[in-house]
Structures are given as structure tokens and as C-alpha cells.
CHARMM internal coordinates of N, CA and C (Angstrom, degrees):
IC EDIT
DIST 1 N 1 CA 1.4390
DIST 1 CA 1 C 1.5287
ANGL 1 N 1 CA 1 C 108.46
DIST 1 C 2 N 1.3153
ANGL 1 CA 1 C 2 N 115.79
DIHE 1 N 1 CA 1 C 2 N 134.15
DIST 2 N 2 CA 1.4545
ANGL 1 C 2 N 2 CA 122.05
DIHE 1 CA 1 C 2 N 2 CA -179.51
DIST 2 CA 2 C 1.5243
ANGL 2 N 2 CA 2 C 110.25
DIHE 1 C 2 N 2 CA 2 C -76.27
DIST 2 C 3 N 1.3238
ANGL 2 CA 2 C 3 N 116.55
DIHE 2 N 2 CA 2 C 3 N 143.45
DIST 3 N 3 CA 1.4583
ANGL 2 C 3 N 3 CA 121.46
DIHE 2 CA 2 C 3 N 3 CA 175.99
DIST 3 CA 3 C 1.5198
ANGL 3 N 3 CA 3 C 109.81
DIHE 2 C 3 N 3 CA 3 C -99.79
DIST 3 C 4 N 1.3090
ANGL 3 CA 3 C 4 N 116.23
DIHE 3 N 3 CA 3 C 4 N 139.87
DIST 4 N 4 CA 1.4622
ANGL 3 C 4 N 4 CA 122.60
DIHE 3 CA 3 C 4 N 4 CA 179.66
DIST 4 CA 4 C 1.5171
ANGL 4 N 4 CA 4 C 109.18
DIHE 3 C 4 N 4 CA 4 C -121.18
DIST 4 C 5 N 1.3313
ANGL 4 CA 4 C 5 N 116.18
DIHE 4 N 4 CA 4 C 5 N 146.95
DIST 5 N 5 CA 1.4580
ANGL 4 C 5 N 5 CA 120.85
DIHE 4 CA 4 C 5 N 5 CA 178.80
DIST 5 CA 5 C 1.5277
ANGL 5 N 5 CA 5 C 112.24
DIHE 4 C 5 N 5 CA 5 C -82.88
DIST 5 C 6 N 1.3254
ANGL 5 CA 5 C 6 N 116.71
DIHE 5 N 5 CA 5 C 6 N -32.27
DIST 6 N 6 CA 1.4647
ANGL 5 C 6 N 6 CA 119.66
DIHE 5 CA 5 C 6 N 6 CA -177.53
DIST 6 CA 6 C 1.5249
ANGL 6 N 6 CA 6 C 110.47
DIHE 5 C 6 N 6 CA 6 C -133.04
DIST 6 C 7 N 1.3173
ANGL 6 CA 6 C 7 N 114.65
DIHE 6 N 6 CA 6 C 7 N 158.21
DIST 7 N 7 CA 1.4573
ANGL 6 C 7 N 7 CA 121.19
DIHE 6 CA 6 C 7 N 7 CA 177.49
DIST 7 CA 7 C 1.5248
ANGL 7 N 7 CA 7 C 110.38
DIHE 6 C 7 N 7 CA 7 C -62.41
DIST 7 C 8 N 1.3179
ANGL 7 CA 7 C 8 N 117.71
DIHE 7 N 7 CA 7 C 8 N -43.86
DIST 8 N 8 CA 1.4755
ANGL 7 C 8 N 8 CA 120.21
DIHE 7 CA 7 C 8 N 8 CA -178.48
DIST 8 CA 8 C 1.5217
ANGL 8 N 8 CA 8 C 111.66
DIHE 7 C 8 N 8 CA 8 C -64.88
DIST 8 C 9 N 1.3252
ANGL 8 CA 8 C 9 N 117.49
DIHE 8 N 8 CA 8 C 9 N -36.93
DIST 9 N 9 CA 1.4679
ANGL 8 C 9 N 9 CA 120.83
DIHE 8 CA 8 C 9 N 9 CA 175.86
DIST 9 CA 9 C 1.5244
ANGL 9 N 9 CA 9 C 110.48
DIHE 8 C 9 N 9 CA 9 C -62.09
DIST 9 C 10 N 1.3071
ANGL 9 CA 9 C 10 N 117.19
DIHE 9 N 9 CA 9 C 10 N -43.70
DIST 10 N 10 CA 1.4608
ANGL 9 C 10 N 10 CA 121.66
DIHE 9 CA 9 C 10 N 10 CA -179.97
DIST 10 CA 10 C 1.5235
ANGL 10 N 10 CA 10 C 111.02
DIHE 9 C 10 N 10 CA 10 C -63.79
DIST 10 C 11 N 1.3197
ANGL 10 CA 10 C 11 N 116.73
DIHE 10 N 10 CA 10 C 11 N -47.96
DIST 11 N 11 CA 1.4679
ANGL 10 C 11 N 11 CA 120.30
DIHE 10 CA 10 C 11 N 11 CA -179.48
DIST 11 CA 11 C 1.5204
ANGL 11 N 11 CA 11 C 110.91
DIHE 10 C 11 N 11 CA 11 C -59.97
DIST 11 C 12 N 1.3189
ANGL 11 CA 11 C 12 N 116.90
DIHE 11 N 11 CA 11 C 12 N -47.50
DIST 12 N 12 CA 1.4666
ANGL 11 C 12 N 12 CA 120.56
DIHE 11 CA 11 C 12 N 12 CA -179.10
DIST 12 CA 12 C 1.5237
ANGL 12 N 12 CA 12 C 111.87
DIHE 11 C 12 N 12 CA 12 C -60.42
DIST 12 C 13 N 1.3167
ANGL 12 CA 12 C 13 N 117.42
DIHE 12 N 12 CA 12 C 13 N -46.16
DIST 13 N 13 CA 1.4615
ANGL 12 C 13 N 13 CA 121.06
DIHE 12 CA 12 C 13 N 13 CA -178.37
DIST 13 CA 13 C 1.5268
ANGL 13 N 13 CA 13 C 111.50
DIHE 12 C 13 N 13 CA 13 C -67.90
DIST 13 C 14 N 1.3036
ANGL 13 CA 13 C 14 N 117.32
DIHE 13 N 13 CA 13 C 14 N -44.65
DIST 14 N 14 CA 1.4602
ANGL 13 C 14 N 14 CA 120.89
DIHE 13 CA 13 C 14 N 14 CA -178.34
DIST 14 CA 14 C 1.5234
ANGL 14 N 14 CA 14 C 111.90
DIHE 13 C 14 N 14 CA 14 C -66.34
DIST 14 C 15 N 1.3288
ANGL 14 CA 14 C 15 N 117.49
DIHE 14 N 14 CA 14 C 15 N -36.89
DIST 15 N 15 CA 1.4702
ANGL 14 C 15 N 15 CA 119.84
DIHE 14 CA 14 C 15 N 15 CA 178.88
DIST 15 CA 15 C 1.5213
ANGL 15 N 15 CA 15 C 111.39
DIHE 14 C 15 N 15 CA 15 C -67.21
DIST 15 C 16 N 1.3011
ANGL 15 CA 15 C 16 N 117.49
DIHE 15 N 15 CA 15 C 16 N -36.33
DIST 16 N 16 CA 1.4672
ANGL 15 C 16 N 16 CA 120.87
DIHE 15 CA 15 C 16 N 16 CA -179.87
DIST 16 CA 16 C 1.5251
ANGL 16 N 16 CA 16 C 111.10
DIHE 15 C 16 N 16 CA 16 C -74.23
DIST 16 C 17 N 1.3036
ANGL 16 CA 16 C 17 N 117.74
DIHE 16 N 16 CA 16 C 17 N -37.52
DIST 17 N 17 CA 1.4615
ANGL 16 C 17 N 17 CA 121.03
DIHE 16 CA 16 C 17 N 17 CA -169.66
DIST 17 CA 17 C 1.5246
ANGL 17 N 17 CA 17 C 116.70
DIHE 16 C 17 N 17 CA 17 C -100.56
DIST 17 C 18 N 1.3112
ANGL 17 CA 17 C 18 N 118.66
DIHE 17 N 17 CA 17 C 18 N -35.56
DIST 18 N 18 CA 1.4683
ANGL 17 C 18 N 18 CA 118.27
DIHE 17 CA 17 C 18 N 18 CA -171.93
DIST 18 CA 18 C 1.5228
ANGL 18 N 18 CA 18 C 115.41
DIHE 17 C 18 N 18 CA 18 C -139.46
DIST 18 C 19 N 1.3160
ANGL 18 CA 18 C 19 N 117.12
DIHE 18 N 18 CA 18 C 19 N -34.17
DIST 19 N 19 CA 1.4592
ANGL 18 C 19 N 19 CA 121.65
DIHE 18 CA 18 C 19 N 19 CA -170.37
DIST 19 CA 19 C 1.5340
ANGL 19 N 19 CA 19 C 110.01
DIHE 18 C 19 N 19 CA 19 C -128.39
DIST 19 C 20 N 1.3249
ANGL 19 CA 19 C 20 N 117.37
DIHE 19 N 19 CA 19 C 20 N 82.96
DIST 20 N 20 CA 1.4622
ANGL 19 C 20 N 20 CA 120.30
DIHE 19 CA 19 C 20 N 20 CA -172.32
DIST 20 CA 20 C 1.5310
ANGL 20 N 20 CA 20 C 115.29
DIHE 19 C 20 N 20 CA 20 C -75.60
DIST 20 C 21 N 1.3110
ANGL 20 CA 20 C 21 N 118.83
DIHE 20 N 20 CA 20 C 21 N -12.26
DIST 21 N 21 CA 1.4632
ANGL 20 C 21 N 21 CA 120.68
DIHE 20 CA 20 C 21 N 21 CA -173.58
DIST 21 CA 21 C 1.5163
ANGL 21 N 21 CA 21 C 111.92
DIHE 20 C 21 N 21 CA 21 C -105.90
DIST 21 C 22 N 1.3114
ANGL 21 CA 21 C 22 N 115.25
DIHE 21 N 21 CA 21 C 22 N 144.61
DIST 22 N 22 CA 1.4549
ANGL 21 C 22 N 22 CA 123.06
DIHE 21 CA 21 C 22 N 22 CA -179.89
DIST 22 CA 22 C 1.5203
ANGL 22 N 22 CA 22 C 108.82
DIHE 21 C 22 N 22 CA 22 C -107.08
DIST 22 C 23 N 1.3170
ANGL 22 CA 22 C 23 N 116.69
DIHE 22 N 22 CA 22 C 23 N 124.78
DIST 23 N 23 CA 1.4572
ANGL 22 C 23 N 23 CA 122.44
DIHE 22 CA 22 C 23 N 23 CA 178.10
DIST 23 CA 23 C 1.5186
ANGL 23 N 23 CA 23 C 109.21
DIHE 22 C 23 N 23 CA 23 C -112.50
DIST 23 C 24 N 1.3162
ANGL 23 CA 23 C 24 N 115.58
DIHE 23 N 23 CA 23 C 24 N 145.43
DIST 24 N 24 CA 1.4569
ANGL 23 C 24 N 24 CA 121.54
DIHE 23 CA 23 C 24 N 24 CA 176.94
DIST 24 CA 24 C 1.5144
ANGL 24 N 24 CA 24 C 109.53
DIHE 23 C 24 N 24 CA 24 C -118.54
DIST 24 C 25 N 1.3156
ANGL 24 CA 24 C 25 N 115.34
DIHE 24 N 24 CA 24 C 25 N 139.54
DIST 25 N 25 CA 1.4554
ANGL 24 C 25 N 25 CA 122.56
DIHE 24 CA 24 C 25 N 25 CA -177.51
DIST 25 CA 25 C 1.5189
ANGL 25 N 25 CA 25 C 111.15
DIHE 24 C 25 N 25 CA 25 C -79.50
DIST 25 C 26 N 1.3209
ANGL 25 CA 25 C 26 N 115.21
DIHE 25 N 25 CA 25 C 26 N 132.15
DIST 26 N 26 CA 1.4640
ANGL 25 C 26 N 26 CA 122.44
DIHE 25 CA 25 C 26 N 26 CA 170.49
DIST 26 CA 26 C 1.5315
ANGL 26 N 26 CA 26 C 106.33
DIHE 25 C 26 N 26 CA 26 C -121.23
DIST 26 C 27 N 1.3133
ANGL 26 CA 26 C 27 N 118.62
DIHE 26 N 26 CA 26 C 27 N 170.16
DIST 27 N 27 CA 1.4715
ANGL 26 C 27 N 27 CA 119.04
DIHE 26 CA 26 C 27 N 27 CA -179.85
DIST 27 CA 27 C 1.5351
ANGL 27 N 27 CA 27 C 114.05
DIHE 26 C 27 N 27 CA 27 C -59.72
DIST 27 C 28 N 1.3258
ANGL 27 CA 27 C 28 N 117.96
DIHE 27 N 27 CA 27 C 28 N -28.41
DIST 28 N 28 CA 1.4620
ANGL 27 C 28 N 28 CA 120.63
DIHE 27 CA 27 C 28 N 28 CA -175.98
DIST 28 CA 28 C 1.5254
ANGL 28 N 28 CA 28 C 114.99
DIHE 27 C 28 N 28 CA 28 C -104.17
DIST 28 C 29 N 1.3409
ANGL 28 CA 28 C 29 N 117.37
DIHE 28 N 28 CA 28 C 29 N -24.21
DIST 29 N 29 CA 1.4623
ANGL 28 C 29 N 29 CA 119.10
DIHE 28 CA 28 C 29 N 29 CA -171.40
DIST 29 CA 29 C 1.5206
ANGL 29 N 29 CA 29 C 111.10
DIHE 28 C 29 N 29 CA 29 C -163.25
DIST 29 C 30 N 1.3310
ANGL 29 CA 29 C 30 N 115.46
DIHE 29 N 29 CA 29 C 30 N -177.07
DIST 30 N 30 CA 1.4664
ANGL 29 C 30 N 30 CA 122.53
DIHE 29 CA 29 C 30 N 30 CA 169.87
DIST 30 CA 30 C 1.5180
ANGL 30 N 30 CA 30 C 107.32
DIHE 29 C 30 N 30 CA 30 C -104.49
DIST 30 C 31 N 1.3322
ANGL 30 CA 30 C 31 N 116.50
DIHE 30 N 30 CA 30 C 31 N 137.71
DIST 31 N 31 CA 1.4625
ANGL 30 C 31 N 31 CA 121.21
DIHE 30 CA 30 C 31 N 31 CA 179.62
DIST 31 CA 31 C 1.5169
ANGL 31 N 31 CA 31 C 110.13
DIHE 30 C 31 N 31 CA 31 C -117.56
DIST 31 C 32 N 1.3313
ANGL 31 CA 31 C 32 N 115.18
DIHE 31 N 31 CA 31 C 32 N 138.75
DIST 32 N 32 CA 1.4557
ANGL 31 C 32 N 32 CA 122.17
DIHE 31 CA 31 C 32 N 32 CA 175.04
DIST 32 CA 32 C 1.5220
ANGL 32 N 32 CA 32 C 107.40
DIHE 31 C 32 N 32 CA 32 C -118.94
DIST 32 C 33 N 1.3303
ANGL 32 CA 32 C 33 N 116.94
DIHE 32 N 32 CA 32 C 33 N 111.58
DIST 33 N 33 CA 1.4654
ANGL 32 C 33 N 33 CA 121.08
DIHE 32 CA 32 C 33 N 33 CA -177.54
DIST 33 CA 33 C 1.5179
ANGL 33 N 33 CA 33 C 111.62
DIHE 32 C 33 N 33 CA 33 C -67.50
DIST 33 C 34 N 1.3380
ANGL 33 CA 33 C 34 N 118.05
DIHE 33 N 33 CA 33 C 34 N -39.63
DIST 34 N 34 CA 1.4664
ANGL 33 C 34 N 34 CA 119.71
DIHE 33 CA 33 C 34 N 34 CA -176.81
DIST 34 CA 34 C 1.5246
ANGL 34 N 34 CA 34 C 112.59
DIHE 33 C 34 N 34 CA 34 C -68.55
DIST 34 C 35 N 1.3261
ANGL 34 CA 34 C 35 N 117.73
DIHE 34 N 34 CA 34 C 35 N -33.24
DIST 35 N 35 CA 1.4643
ANGL 34 C 35 N 35 CA 121.16
DIHE 34 CA 34 C 35 N 35 CA 177.63
DIST 35 CA 35 C 1.5305
ANGL 35 N 35 CA 35 C 112.16
DIHE 34 C 35 N 35 CA 35 C -91.58
DIST 35 C 36 N 1.3179
ANGL 35 CA 35 C 36 N 115.99
DIHE 35 N 35 CA 35 C 36 N -12.19
DIST 36 N 36 CA 1.4662
ANGL 35 C 36 N 36 CA 122.26
DIHE 35 CA 35 C 36 N 36 CA -177.19
DIST 36 CA 36 C 1.5303
ANGL 36 N 36 CA 36 C 111.84
DIHE 35 C 36 N 36 CA 36 C 55.77
DIST 36 C 37 N 1.3483
ANGL 36 CA 36 C 37 N 114.51
DIHE 36 N 36 CA 36 C 37 N 49.48
DIST 37 N 37 CA 1.4669
ANGL 36 C 37 N 37 CA 119.96
DIHE 36 CA 36 C 37 N 37 CA 179.54
DIST 37 CA 37 C 1.5217
ANGL 37 N 37 CA 37 C 110.12
DIHE 36 C 37 N 37 CA 37 C -132.97
DIST 37 C 38 N 1.3082
ANGL 37 CA 37 C 38 N 114.43
DIHE 37 N 37 CA 37 C 38 N 161.31
DIST 38 N 38 CA 1.4501
ANGL 37 C 38 N 38 CA 124.08
DIHE 37 CA 37 C 38 N 38 CA 169.77
DIST 38 CA 38 C 1.5212
ANGL 38 N 38 CA 38 C 107.16
DIHE 37 C 38 N 38 CA 38 C -122.91
DIST 38 C 39 N 1.3255
ANGL 38 CA 38 C 39 N 116.68
DIHE 38 N 38 CA 38 C 39 N 137.50
DIST 39 N 39 CA 1.4650
ANGL 38 C 39 N 39 CA 119.74
DIHE 38 CA 38 C 39 N 39 CA 174.72
DIST 39 CA 39 C 1.5242
ANGL 39 N 39 CA 39 C 108.44
DIHE 38 C 39 N 39 CA 39 C -126.67
DIST 39 C 40 N 1.3155
ANGL 39 CA 39 C 40 N 114.21
DIHE 39 N 39 CA 39 C 40 N 144.16
DIST 40 N 40 CA 1.4549
ANGL 39 C 40 N 40 CA 122.31
DIHE 39 CA 39 C 40 N 40 CA -177.40
DIST 40 CA 40 C 1.5232
ANGL 40 N 40 CA 40 C 109.45
DIHE 39 C 40 N 40 CA 40 C -104.99
DIST 40 C 41 N 1.3275
ANGL 40 CA 40 C 41 N 118.51
DIHE 40 N 40 CA 40 C 41 N 163.93
DIST 41 N 41 CA 1.4659
ANGL 40 C 41 N 41 CA 121.29
DIHE 40 CA 40 C 41 N 41 CA -175.27
DIST 41 CA 41 C 1.5269
ANGL 41 N 41 CA 41 C 114.98
DIHE 40 C 41 N 41 CA 41 C -50.36
DIST 41 C 42 N 1.3118
ANGL 41 CA 41 C 42 N 117.65
DIHE 41 N 41 CA 41 C 42 N -35.11
DIST 42 N 42 CA 1.4688
ANGL 41 C 42 N 42 CA 119.62
DIHE 41 CA 41 C 42 N 42 CA -179.66
DIST 42 CA 42 C 1.5290
ANGL 42 N 42 CA 42 C 112.63
DIHE 41 C 42 N 42 CA 42 C -74.97
DIST 42 C 43 N 1.3379
ANGL 42 CA 42 C 43 N 117.16
DIHE 42 N 42 CA 42 C 43 N -8.80
DIST 43 N 43 CA 1.4590
ANGL 42 C 43 N 43 CA 121.81
DIHE 42 CA 42 C 43 N 43 CA -176.16
DIST 43 CA 43 C 1.5267
ANGL 43 N 43 CA 43 C 114.43
DIHE 42 C 43 N 43 CA 43 C -96.72
DIST 43 C 44 N 1.3271
ANGL 43 CA 43 C 44 N 118.02
DIHE 43 N 43 CA 43 C 44 N -7.66
DIST 44 N 44 CA 1.4643
ANGL 43 C 44 N 44 CA 119.59
DIHE 43 CA 43 C 44 N 44 CA -177.40
DIST 44 CA 44 C 1.5206
ANGL 44 N 44 CA 44 C 111.00
DIHE 43 C 44 N 44 CA 44 C -141.76
DIST 44 C 45 N 1.3275
ANGL 44 CA 44 C 45 N 114.97
DIHE 44 N 44 CA 44 C 45 N 165.22
DIST 45 N 45 CA 1.4598
ANGL 44 C 45 N 45 CA 120.41
DIHE 44 CA 44 C 45 N 45 CA 173.70
DIST 45 CA 45 C 1.5209
ANGL 45 N 45 CA 45 C 108.59
DIHE 44 C 45 N 45 CA 45 C -131.34
DIST 45 C 46 N 1.3193
ANGL 45 CA 45 C 46 N 115.95
DIHE 45 N 45 CA 45 C 46 N 148.10
DIST 46 N 46 CA 1.4555
ANGL 45 C 46 N 46 CA 121.90
DIHE 45 CA 45 C 46 N 46 CA 177.89
DIST 46 CA 46 C 1.5292
ANGL 46 N 46 CA 46 C 107.76
DIHE 45 C 46 N 46 CA 46 C -83.56
DIST 46 C 47 N 1.3274
ANGL 46 CA 46 C 47 N 115.63
DIHE 46 N 46 CA 46 C 47 N 121.75
DIST 47 N 47 CA 1.4607
ANGL 46 C 47 N 47 CA 121.12
DIHE 46 CA 46 C 47 N 47 CA -179.75
DIST 47 CA 47 C 1.5297
ANGL 47 N 47 CA 47 C 111.77
DIHE 46 C 47 N 47 CA 47 C -86.76
DIST 47 C 48 N 1.3247
ANGL 47 CA 47 C 48 N 116.15
DIHE 47 N 47 CA 47 C 48 N -46.83
DIST 48 N 48 CA 1.4645
ANGL 47 C 48 N 48 CA 121.54
DIHE 47 CA 47 C 48 N 48 CA -176.72
DIST 48 CA 48 C 1.5207
ANGL 48 N 48 CA 48 C 109.27
DIHE 47 C 48 N 48 CA 48 C -144.72
DIST 48 C 49 N 1.3272
ANGL 48 CA 48 C 49 N 115.12
DIHE 48 N 48 CA 48 C 49 N 155.78
DIST 49 N 49 CA 1.4584
ANGL 48 C 49 N 49 CA 122.05
DIHE 48 CA 48 C 49 N 49 CA 176.70
DIST 49 CA 49 C 1.5221
ANGL 49 N 49 CA 49 C 108.47
DIHE 48 C 49 N 49 CA 49 C -128.99
DIST 49 C 50 N 1.3253
ANGL 49 CA 49 C 50 N 116.37
DIHE 49 N 49 CA 49 C 50 N 132.28
DIST 50 N 50 CA 1.4627
ANGL 49 C 50 N 50 CA 122.29
DIHE 49 CA 49 C 50 N 50 CA 178.05
DIST 50 CA 50 C 1.5209
ANGL 50 N 50 CA 50 C 107.65
DIHE 49 C 50 N 50 CA 50 C -122.40
DIST 50 C 51 N 1.3336
ANGL 50 CA 50 C 51 N 116.76
DIHE 50 N 50 CA 50 C 51 N 129.98
DIST 51 N 51 CA 1.4656
ANGL 50 C 51 N 51 CA 121.60
DIHE 50 CA 50 C 51 N 51 CA 179.97
DIST 51 CA 51 C 1.5267
ANGL 51 N 51 CA 51 C 109.33
DIHE 50 C 51 N 51 CA 51 C -112.71
DIST 51 C 52 N 1.3314
ANGL 51 CA 51 C 52 N 114.81
DIHE 51 N 51 CA 51 C 52 N 138.79
DIST 52 N 52 CA 1.4523
ANGL 51 C 52 N 52 CA 121.58
DIHE 51 CA 51 C 52 N 52 CA 179.83
DIST 52 CA 52 C 1.5174
ANGL 52 N 52 CA 52 C 108.45
DIHE 51 C 52 N 52 CA 52 C -129.84
DIST 52 C 53 N 1.3303
ANGL 52 CA 52 C 53 N 115.39
DIHE 52 N 52 CA 52 C 53 N 128.85
DIST 53 N 53 CA 1.4571
ANGL 52 C 53 N 53 CA 120.39
DIHE 52 CA 52 C 53 N 53 CA -179.71
DIST 53 CA 53 C 1.5098
ANGL 53 N 53 CA 53 C 110.09
DIHE 52 C 53 N 53 CA 53 C -101.44
DIST 53 C 54 N 1.3240
ANGL 53 CA 53 C 54 N 115.81
DIHE 53 N 53 CA 53 C 54 N 138.65
DIST 54 N 54 CA 1.4554
ANGL 53 C 54 N 54 CA 121.05
DIHE 53 CA 53 C 54 N 54 CA 178.46
DIST 54 CA 54 C 1.5160
ANGL 54 N 54 CA 54 C 111.08
DIHE 53 C 54 N 54 CA 54 C -69.11
DIST 54 C 55 N 1.3058
ANGL 54 CA 54 C 55 N 115.69
DIHE 54 N 54 CA 54 C 55 N 149.17
DIST 55 N 55 CA 1.4637
ANGL 54 C 55 N 55 CA 121.33
DIHE 54 CA 54 C 55 N 55 CA -178.67
DIST 55 CA 55 C 1.5273
ANGL 55 N 55 CA 55 C 112.08
DIHE 54 C 55 N 55 CA 55 C -71.41
DIST 55 C 56 N 1.3291
ANGL 55 CA 55 C 56 N 117.15
DIHE 55 N 55 CA 55 C 56 N -38.11
DIST 56 N 56 CA 1.4577
ANGL 55 C 56 N 56 CA 119.43
DIHE 55 CA 55 C 56 N 56 CA -172.80
DIST 56 CA 56 C 1.5229
ANGL 56 N 56 CA 56 C 114.24
DIHE 55 C 56 N 56 CA 56 C -109.09
DIST 56 C 57 N 1.3216
ANGL 56 CA 56 C 57 N 116.94
DIHE 56 N 56 CA 56 C 57 N -19.85
DIST 57 N 57 CA 1.4592
ANGL 56 C 57 N 57 CA 118.77
DIHE 56 CA 56 C 57 N 57 CA -173.89
DIST 57 CA 57 C 1.5198
ANGL 57 N 57 CA 57 C 110.42
DIHE 56 C 57 N 57 CA 57 C -150.55
DIST 57 C 58 N 1.3118
ANGL 57 CA 57 C 58 N 115.42
DIHE 57 N 57 CA 57 C 58 N 144.54
DIST 58 N 58 CA 1.4699
ANGL 57 C 58 N 58 CA 118.86
DIHE 57 CA 57 C 58 N 58 CA 176.13
DIST 58 CA 58 C 1.5224
ANGL 58 N 58 CA 58 C 111.08
DIHE 57 C 58 N 58 CA 58 C -69.48
DIST 58 C 59 N 1.3391
ANGL 58 CA 58 C 59 N 117.89
DIHE 58 N 58 CA 58 C 59 N -15.61
DIST 59 N 59 CA 1.4627
ANGL 58 C 59 N 59 CA 121.35
DIHE 58 CA 58 C 59 N 59 CA 175.55
DIST 59 CA 59 C 1.5212
ANGL 59 N 59 CA 59 C 111.80
DIHE 58 C 59 N 59 CA 59 C -69.63
DIST 59 C 60 N 1.3272
ANGL 59 CA 59 C 60 N 116.68
DIHE 59 N 59 CA 59 C 60 N -13.92
DIST 60 N 60 CA 1.4629
ANGL 59 C 60 N 60 CA 121.78
DIHE 59 CA 59 C 60 N 60 CA -179.33
DIST 60 CA 60 C 1.5253
ANGL 60 N 60 CA 60 C 112.89
DIHE 59 C 60 N 60 CA 60 C -90.30
DIST 60 C 61 N 1.3146
ANGL 60 CA 60 C 61 N 117.65
DIHE 60 N 60 CA 60 C 61 N 8.44
DIST 61 N 61 CA 1.4616
ANGL 60 C 61 N 61 CA 120.71
DIHE 60 CA 60 C 61 N 61 CA -179.56
DIST 61 CA 61 C 1.5222
ANGL 61 N 61 CA 61 C 110.90
DIHE 60 C 61 N 61 CA 61 C -68.95
DIST 61 C 62 N 1.3436
ANGL 61 CA 61 C 62 N 115.84
DIHE 61 N 61 CA 61 C 62 N 144.05
DIST 62 N 62 CA 1.4678
ANGL 61 C 62 N 62 CA 121.74
DIHE 61 CA 61 C 62 N 62 CA 178.45
DIST 62 CA 62 C 1.5194
ANGL 62 N 62 CA 62 C 109.30
DIHE 61 C 62 N 62 CA 62 C -135.91
DIST 62 C 63 N 1.3231
ANGL 62 CA 62 C 63 N 115.33
DIHE 62 N 62 CA 62 C 63 N 151.94
DIST 63 N 63 CA 1.4602
ANGL 62 C 63 N 63 CA 121.55
DIHE 62 CA 62 C 63 N 63 CA 174.34
DIST 63 CA 63 C 1.5178
ANGL 63 N 63 CA 63 C 107.50
DIHE 62 C 63 N 63 CA 63 C -128.53
DIST 63 C 64 N 1.3188
ANGL 63 CA 63 C 64 N 115.79
DIHE 63 N 63 CA 63 C 64 N 131.50
DIST 64 N 64 CA 1.4636
ANGL 63 C 64 N 64 CA 122.54
DIHE 63 CA 63 C 64 N 64 CA 177.33
DIST 64 CA 64 C 1.5221
ANGL 64 N 64 CA 64 C 107.66
DIHE 63 C 64 N 64 CA 64 C -113.72
DIST 64 C 65 N 1.3178
ANGL 64 CA 64 C 65 N 116.20
DIHE 64 N 64 CA 64 C 65 N 126.68
DIST 65 N 65 CA 1.4545
ANGL 64 C 65 N 65 CA 122.09
DIHE 64 CA 64 C 65 N 65 CA 178.07
DIST 65 CA 65 C 1.5190
ANGL 65 N 65 CA 65 C 108.74
DIHE 64 C 65 N 65 CA 65 C -110.02
DIST 65 C 66 N 1.3221
ANGL 65 CA 65 C 66 N 116.88
DIHE 65 N 65 CA 65 C 66 N 135.09
DIST 66 N 66 CA 1.4614
ANGL 65 C 66 N 66 CA 120.19
DIHE 65 CA 65 C 66 N 66 CA 169.71
DIST 66 CA 66 C 1.5200
ANGL 66 N 66 CA 66 C 106.38
DIHE 65 C 66 N 66 CA 66 C -102.01
DIST 66 C 67 N 1.3241
ANGL 66 CA 66 C 67 N 115.11
DIHE 66 N 66 CA 66 C 67 N 136.61
DIST 67 N 67 CA 1.4624
ANGL 66 C 67 N 67 CA 119.23
DIHE 66 CA 66 C 67 N 67 CA -175.93
DIST 67 CA 67 C 1.5229
ANGL 67 N 67 CA 67 C 110.56
DIHE 66 C 67 N 67 CA 67 C -128.84
DIST 67 C 68 N 1.3061
ANGL 67 CA 67 C 68 N 114.45
DIHE 67 N 67 CA 67 C 68 N 159.31
DIST 68 N 68 CA 1.4670
ANGL 67 C 68 N 68 CA 120.85
DIHE 67 CA 67 C 68 N 68 CA 171.57
DIST 68 CA 68 C 1.5263
ANGL 68 N 68 CA 68 C 107.56
DIHE 67 C 68 N 68 CA 68 C -129.10
DIST 68 C 69 N 1.3298
ANGL 68 CA 68 C 69 N 114.54
DIHE 68 N 68 CA 68 C 69 N 150.01
DIST 69 N 69 CA 1.4560
ANGL 68 C 69 N 69 CA 120.13
DIHE 68 CA 68 C 69 N 69 CA -177.41
DIST 69 CA 69 C 1.5202
ANGL 69 N 69 CA 69 C 108.44
DIHE 68 C 69 N 69 CA 69 C -156.29
DIST 69 C 70 N 1.3070
ANGL 69 CA 69 C 70 N 115.09
DIHE 69 N 69 CA 69 C 70 N 163.90
DIST 70 N 70 CA 1.4589
ANGL 69 C 70 N 70 CA 120.90
DIHE 69 CA 69 C 70 N 70 CA 174.65
DIST 70 CA 70 C 1.5179
ANGL 70 N 70 CA 70 C 107.67
DIHE 69 C 70 N 70 CA 70 C -114.42
DIST 70 C 71 N 1.3183
ANGL 70 CA 70 C 71 N 114.66
DIHE 70 N 70 CA 70 C 71 N 127.11
DIST 71 N 71 CA 1.4687
ANGL 70 C 71 N 71 CA 119.45
DIHE 70 CA 70 C 71 N 71 CA 178.67
DIST 71 CA 71 C 1.5160
ANGL 71 N 71 CA 71 C 110.19
DIHE 70 C 71 N 71 CA 71 C -71.84
DIST 71 C 72 N 1.3048
ANGL 71 CA 71 C 72 N 114.40
DIHE 71 N 71 CA 71 C 72 N 138.35
DIST 72 N 72 CA 1.4607
ANGL 71 C 72 N 72 CA 120.54
DIHE 71 CA 71 C 72 N 72 CA 175.26
DIST 72 CA 72 C 1.5112
ANGL 72 N 72 CA 72 C 108.35
DIHE 71 C 72 N 72 CA 72 C -91.88
DIST 72 C 73 N 1.2965
ANGL 72 CA 72 C 73 N 116.89
DIHE 72 N 72 CA 72 C 73 N 142.55
DIST 73 N 73 CA 1.4818
ANGL 72 C 73 N 73 CA 120.52
DIHE 72 CA 72 C 73 N 73 CA 178.34
DIST 73 CA 73 C 1.4933
ANGL 73 N 73 CA 73 C 112.05
DIHE 72 C 73 N 73 CA 73 C -93.61
END
COOR INIT
IC SEED 1 N 1 CA 1 C
IC BUILD
């Protein structure tokens, strides 16, 4: 697994190379605006987890998850 120094570096590299879609968390599911889909926990698996710590505050911590899923027709 590749190590990244910043969250933005990780997102940029992963979108270009392996994970082109951006999903946003909602209380019930993950939504992808570009694909116009919603996926639920049973529909995807977490492939990798990247943690980033804030420089000045622990409130600045972020976690990036890469996921894989199969689209339903």
C-alpha cells in the first residue's frame, strides 16, 4: 500500500490510478453524484484505509476509504 503525506495527494493519485469515483456518506448509504447511484453496506467492501492527522489539532484528523462494488443493472 502506498503512503501519502496529505489527504489531497491521496485523493488525486487514487482517482487517477484506481478509484475514479467520489462517494459521500449519508446516514443510510454512500452516494456517487457522477454515477447517480446509492450503495448500501452490503453492496461494497473497503479495500484500503488511509489515516491523516492534522498538524495543529486532533480535530483535523481524516480517514479516506477506498471501496469496490459491483453495479446492479
